[in-house]
N, C-alpha and C positions, 0 to 999 in steps of 0.2 A: 363356702362363697354367699351364702345369702341370695342366690340369685335368681331368677327364674324368666323364660319367655312366654311369653303371649301370643298367639298368630290368629288370625281368620284365616288363613292358609294350613296345609296337611301338612303335619310333622312326620316327616318320613324316620327318622332314627335319633337321637342322642351320639353326642361327640365321645372318646373314651373317659375324660377326667372331667364330663360333664360340664365342661365349660359354655357347651352351646347345642346345640339343632341343627339338620338341616332340614331346610322347607321346599316343599312342592309349590312354586309360585306359579301358575299357570303354564305348568310345563319346563319351568328353569327350575335348578336346583339354584337355595342359597343357604346356604352356612351362616348361621344369625349367634353372637355372642356375648353374652352377658356376664360380665365381669363384677366384682366386689373386694378388690385387694386391701390387707389390712393399713388401719390408719393410725397404726405407731410402732413408733414413734413419725411424727407428722413433720417435717423437714421445714416449711414454711412457720412453724413457730417455732422451731427450734432454733431459725435463723434470726426469729426478730426478741427469742427471751422471752416469749408467752408461755405461761404455765400450762401443761396439760399432761397429770398425769405423772408427774415428776420425770418429765423427760430432760433429757442433759441437752444445751445449748450448741450450735453451733455457728462456725465463722463466717466461714469460705463458702461458694458456691463446690468446689472439690468436696470438702465435706460433706454436703448437702447431699453431692450425687450418689456419692461411698455409699450414704446413710440410705437412701433410697433405693439402692440396689438392697442391700441387705433386708430390708421392709419387706418389695414386695418382688424381689428376682424370682422365688419359688412361684409364685403366682404368675408370672410371664413367662416359666420356664412351662406349666400348665397346659397354658394358652399357646404357645408356640406348637406344642405335641399335638396341640386339638389340630390348630390352623393345617396342620400337616396334612393330618389324618381327611382333610376337607379342602385336599386340592384340587379335585377334579370337580368341584360345584363352578358353577357361573360367578358368581359371586361371592362376597362376603361381607359383613358388619358386623361390627365390633362396640357394645355401649354398655353402659353402666357408669356407676360411684367409683373412679379410679382412686379414689383419698393421695392423688399428684396434681399436681397441677402440670401445666404441657410446658418444654421450651417455644413453643410460636410466643407464650403470653410473658412468660419469666425473662424479656429479652434486654436489652441495652437500651433501646428508645422506652421501657417500661419503666427501669431502672432512673434512667434519665429525668423521667415526669413522676416521678415519687410514686408508682404506685406499688413499684415492689422493691424491694432492698439491696436488690443487684440481679445481676442476670446470671440463671439457673439452667443448664441443658439437662432439665428434667432427665431421664432415663426411660421410661416407661413409654415415655411418648413419642419420644428418638428413636428405640427398638421399634415400636411399631411404624413410624414413616418408615424406617430400614426398610421393614417388607415389603412396601410399598401401599400402607391405607394413607389416606385423606383422612384430615381431621375437617368435616364434614361443615361445622360450626365458622372454621377458620376458613373454606372454600369459597362460603358465601358472605364472611363480613372478615375480608383478611388484616383490617388493622385494630392492632391489639388495642390502640388506643382509643380510637371512636366506640370499638364494641368491644368493652373487656368483661362482656358475657357472665356475670359472677355466675354459680349454680351453686353458692355455698357463703352464707348461709343467711337465709330469708326470715329467721328468728332473732336478727339483732342490729342494729342501723347501722350503718355505713362508718357513723363519728364510736363507734364501740372498740375500748382502746384494748379491749379482753380478745379482739377479733381480728382476723387480716382476712379478707372478704378476698374470694380467688374462684375460677372455674375450673372445678373438679371432675364434673359430670359430663361425658363424650359420648359422639358417635363418630363411628371410623369406617371408614367405605374401601373396598377397592375393585375394581371387576372391571372386565372389557365393556366396552360401550356403556360403562354405567354414568348416569353424573345427575349433579345433586342438585334438585330445582329449587329449595326452598329451606331453611332450617330458623326454628324459631325457638325462643327459650320461655317456657310458661312456669306461671309464678303467681303470686299474689298480690303483686300492684304495679302499676306502670310507671315510670319508666323503666323497672329491672326486669320485670317481664315484657316482652312479646304479646304473649297472651295470658290474659289472666282469670282466673279462676280464683275464686273465695268460697265458702273459705279455705285458704290454702292447709292441706295436712301433715306439709311434712319440713324437716330442718335442710331441705336441700331443692331448690327449682329444678324441673326438669328440661329435658333439649329434645326435642320434636324435629325430627327430619325428613323431606319429601324426596327419595331418590328414584329416578326411572333405569329399567335397565331395556337398551334396544335392542 
């Protein structure tokens, strides 16, 4: 997984598949999961015919969905098992590098605007939405055209023909009485990042969310 959770609150115990931990937040039990599913094959590049370790091309949204399920289906299965083990917690938070875009971004509107080549109902984000999770960034910035919030990659300029910039790093939340107060992209420069840190050390931008439990 190459994942980790750092917390200033006490860690109670890990989940069975090591995707997350239970944290004691002032007496509230919060399950926090960090995931990093496989990046190969990478469906956006497959759809655009961009080279990436010799992966095959794809022509349709249906093919992209099937390929994404084959690539990250096992990661989703492990995560869902761990979520079930933490069903007695007050809230659950999932974050990490999903290595897959969101169906909330690859929309018909985005395709018509030329941002993405077509609308694709990517399965990982849809599966977690079906489990009741809210995409924290899209809760605050619902317009995918006005706020694409690309997290990958700051290492290439916007007009680089060998790269397709995208949002593949997420914070997803669910819980009774949970409110997303603010979300910011953290990175190397404005306007790509809401919070600027220089020098920026990584090939992804980060996402920061402030959430409240009533």
